[in-house]
C-alpha positions in Angstrom: 76.2 74.5 63.9 76.3 70.7 64.6 74.5 68.8 67.4 75.3 69.4 71.0 78.7 67.9 71.9 78.6 68.1 75.7 75.7 67.6 78.2 77.3 69.0 81.4 80.2 70.6 83.2 81.9 69.8 86.5 84.3 72.5 87.8 86.5 73.2 90.7 87.9 76.6 91.7 87.3 79.6 93.9 83.9 80.5 95.3 83.9 83.8 97.1 83.2 87.5 97.1 84.9 90.9 97.5 84.5 94.7 97.7 86.0 97.5 95.7 87.5 100.6 97.4 88.4 103.8 95.6 91.5 105.4 97.0 91.9 109.1 97.0 94.9 110.2 94.8 97.1 108.4 92.4 100.2 108.2 94.5 101.1 104.6 95.5 99.9 103.9 99.0 102.8 104.0 101.5 103.6 101.2 103.9 102.5 103.2 107.0 100.2 105.7 105.3 96.6 106.4 106.1 94.4 107.8 103.3 90.8 108.3 102.6 88.5 106.9 100.0 85.1 105.3 99.5 83.5 101.9 98.7 82.3 101.5 95.1 78.9 99.9 94.2 80.6 96.9 92.6 80.2 93.2 93.5 83.2 90.9 93.1 82.9 87.2 92.6 85.6 84.4 92.3 86.5 82.4 89.2 84.5 79.3 89.5 81.3 81.2 90.4 81.8 83.6 87.5 82.4 80.9 84.9 79.7 78.5 86.2 77.2 81.3 86.2 77.7 82.3 82.6 77.8 78.7 81.4 74.5 77.8 83.1 72.8 81.0 82.0 74.0 80.8 78.4 73.5 77.1 77.8 70.4 75.2 77.0 68.2 74.5 80.1 69.1 70.8 80.2 72.8 71.4 80.3 74.0 70.6 83.8 76.6 72.7 85.7 78.1 71.1 88.9 80.6 73.3 90.8 82.9 71.7 93.4 84.0 73.9 96.3 83.5 75.2 99.8 82.2 78.4 101.3 82.5 79.6 104.9 80.0 79.4 107.7 79.1 83.1 107.3 76.7 85.5 105.7 78.8 85.9 102.6 78.8 82.2 102.0 75.0 81.9 102.5 74.4 84.8 100.0 76.6 83.1 97.4 74.8 79.8 97.8 71.5 81.5 97.3 72.7 83.3 94.2 74.1 80.1 92.7 71.0 78.1 93.5 68.7 80.8 91.9 70.2 80.2 88.5 70.0 76.4 88.7 73.6 75.3 89.6 73.7 71.8 91.1 75.2 72.5 94.5 75.5 68.9 95.8 79.3 69.3 95.9 79.5 72.8 97.4 79.8 72.6 101.2 79.8 75.0 104.1 83.1 74.6 105.9 82.4 75.0 109.7 84.7 77.5 111.4 86.1 78.9 108.2 85.3 82.2 106.4 84.3 82.5 102.7 87.1 83.5 100.3 87.1 87.3 100.2 89.0 90.0 98.3 89.5 93.7 99.1 90.1 95.4 95.8 91.6 98.9 95.8 91.4 101.2 92.8 93.3 104.5 92.2 91.7 107.3 90.2 93.7 106.4 87.1 92.1 102.9 87.1 95.1 101.0 88.4 95.0 99.1 91.6 95.4 95.7 93.3 93.7 93.5 95.8 94.2 91.7 99.1 92.8 88.2 99.2 92.3 85.9 102.2 94.6 82.8 102.1 93.0 80.8 104.9 89.4 80.7 103.6 87.1 77.7 103.1 88.5 77.4 99.5 91.9 76.5 100.9 90.3 73.4 102.4 89.2 72.0 99.0 91.6 69.0 98.5 91.9 66.0 96.2 89.7 63.7 98.4 87.0 66.3 98.4 87.1 66.5 94.5 87.1 62.7 94.2 83.7 62.5 95.9 82.2 63.7 92.6 83.6 60.7 90.6 80.1 59.4 89.9 79.3 62.6 88.0 82.5 62.1 85.8 81.5 58.5 85.2 77.9 59.6 84.3 79.0 62.3 81.8 82.0 60.4 80.3 83.1 61.9 77.0 80.0 64.1 77.1 81.3 66.1 80.0 83.5 69.2 80.4 85.9 69.3 83.4 87.0 72.8 84.4 90.0 73.5 86.7 90.6 77.1 87.7 92.5 78.9 90.4 91.7 80.0 94.0 91.7 76.4 95.3 94.9 74.3 96.0 96.5 72.9 92.9 96.2 69.3 94.2 92.4 69.7 93.9 92.7 70.7 90.3 95.0 67.9 89.5 92.5 65.4 91.0 89.8 66.9 88.8 91.9 66.7 85.6 92.9 63.1 86.5 89.3 62.1 86.8 88.4 63.8 83.6 91.3 62.0 81.8 90.2 58.7 83.1 86.6 59.2 82.0 87.6 60.9 78.7 85.9 64.2 79.5 87.0 67.5 77.8 89.5 69.2 80.1 89.6 73.0 80.4 91.9 74.9 82.7 93.5 78.2 83.6 96.4 79.1 85.8 97.7 82.3 87.5 100.9 83.8 86.2 102.7 82.3 89.3 101.3 78.8 88.5 102.2 78.6 84.8 105.8 77.5 85.4 105.0 74.9 88.0 102.3 73.6 85.6 104.9 73.3 82.9 107.4 71.6 85.2 104.8 69.0 86.3 103.6 68.2 82.8 100.2 69.3 83.8 99.4 70.8 80.4 99.4 67.4 78.9 96.1 66.8 80.8 94.5 69.9 79.3 92.4 70.2 76.2 91.7 73.9 76.4 94.1 76.4 78.1 92.8 79.9 78.8 95.3 82.6 79.5 95.4 86.4 79.9 98.2 88.4 78.4 100.4 88.3 81.5 100.0 84.5 81.9 100.7 84.0 78.2 104.0 86.0 78.5 105.1 83.6 81.2 104.3 80.6 79.0 106.0 82.3 76.1 109.0 83.2 78.3 109.0 86.8 76.9 109.0 90.1 78.8 105.6 91.5 79.6 106.4 94.6 77.6 106.7 92.6 74.3 104.2 93.1 71.6 101.0 91.1 72.4 101.0 89.3 69.1 104.6 88.1 69.6 103.6 86.9 73.1 100.6 85.0 71.7 102.5 83.3 68.9 105.3 82.3 71.2 102.9 81.0 73.8 100.9 79.0 71.2 104.2 77.6 69.8 105.3 76.4 73.2 101.9 75.0 74.1 101.7 73.1 70.8 105.2 71.6 71.5 104.0 70.3 74.8 100.4 69.2 73.8 99.8 69.4 70.1 96.1 68.9 70.3 95.5 71.6 72.9 93.3 74.6 72.2 94.8 77.8 73.5 92.9 81.0 74.1 94.5 84.3 75.1 92.6 87.4 76.1 94.2 90.9 76.0 91.5 93.5 77.0 91.1 96.2 74.4 93.5 94.4 72.0 90.9 91.6 71.6 91.6 87.9 72.0 93.3 85.0 70.1 92.5 81.3 69.8 94.6 78.5 68.5 92.6 75.5 67.3 95.6 73.2 66.8 95.9 74.3 63.1 94.8 77.9 62.9 95.5 81.1 64.9 92.5 83.5 64.9 92.3 87.0 66.3 88.9 88.5 67.3 88.7 92.2 68.1 87.1 93.3 71.4 83.5 94.5 71.2 83.1 98.2 70.7 81.6 99.0 74.1 82.3 101.6 76.8 83.7 99.5 79.6 82.4 100.1 83.1 84.4 97.3 84.9 86.8 94.9 83.3 87.4 92.5 86.2 86.0 89.1 85.3 86.1 89.6 81.5 88.6 86.8 81.0 86.4 84.4 83.0 83.3 85.5 81.0 85.3 84.8 77.8 86.2 81.3 78.9 82.6 80.6 79.7 81.6 81.7 76.3 84.2 79.4 74.7 82.9 76.4 76.7 79.2 77.2 75.8 80.1 77.4 72.2 82.0 74.1 72.2 79.3 72.4 74.2 76.8 73.3 71.5 78.9 71.9 68.7 80.6 75.0 67.4 84.1 75.0 65.9 86.9 76.7 67.9 86.7 79.7 65.6 82.9 80.0 66.1 83.1 79.5 69.9 85.8 82.2 70.0 83.5 84.8 68.4 80.7 83.8 70.8 83.2 84.2 73.7 84.1 87.7 72.5 80.4 88.7 72.7 80.1 87.4 76.3 83.3 89.2 77.4 82.2 92.4 75.7 78.9 92.4 77.4 80.5 91.5 80.8 82.5 94.7 80.9 79.3 96.9 80.6 78.6 96.1 84.2 80.5 97.3 87.3 80.2 93.8 88.8 82.3 90.8 87.9 79.1 88.9 87.0 76.8 90.9 84.7 73.4 89.5 85.6 71.8 91.3 82.6 73.5 88.9 80.2 71.0 86.3 78.8 71.2 83.5 76.3 68.9 85.3 74.0 70.9 88.5 74.1 74.2 86.8 73.4 73.0 84.7 70.6 71.2 87.6 69.0 74.4 89.7 68.9 76.4 86.7 67.7 74.0 86.1 64.8 74.5 89.7 63.7 78.3 89.4 63.8 78.5 85.9 62.2 
């Protein structure tokens, strides 16, 4: 491994929480139906919090992680701020939004493991705009080419564009992800030209590839990579596909890494954990192929917890497993 490549990360995206509810019976819930169930002992977190947590915990102590976002003036927001502060995240650019609630999801799960979620669309996260992001410009200037800029969903796209513009101006490394619904608008607006690392799940990759979701995963990955390379030849592309493992495109080589052989307890948040592992590996001077293997370890450990942040994951544990696999 070479010397450290990056010294800090600035990210914008969702900061929030959620609950999981187990519905009785596998039949799809009807529009006017009432049905019983029970809450599960699972804690849900939003994208920026998940990625920032793992990057901070898995990096060297001096590596800075600066999230940009808003939480509500409520108990949930206060709890999240405490949790983020406890692991050493720099919260100067995370504000409490008076009169607003913290982003919150109600996730429902059927006995067969399928399900969905309902997420608030008027939370404090919706108030994160371009001007709010630009307040962090001194941090981009300070890091320059030694910084990572991370733009992920659950805040308005204009905020993420502002972050990527600042990162472009100060020559920072730009990482981003988009929901399936956002992939086409990102293509239409040429936003992928401002991204150095694009992280996708299988469904998002199928949209980029313009292939039906039921297509073989490897076909989806290859088509997505081909399209991404035609738009931005230097862009690294990472695709996660659950039990099928993950793929990375370095710009010259497509690599597949199998999923870790573990018994999953909860798979939500695994893709975010994978992206965090990639960023940590690249920050510490790894090649894309090496960082991809590290990311697979982080994702594999993440699914052994019912919560979307597995707080039992440590730097020592991840690097020990990686050393055995390398």
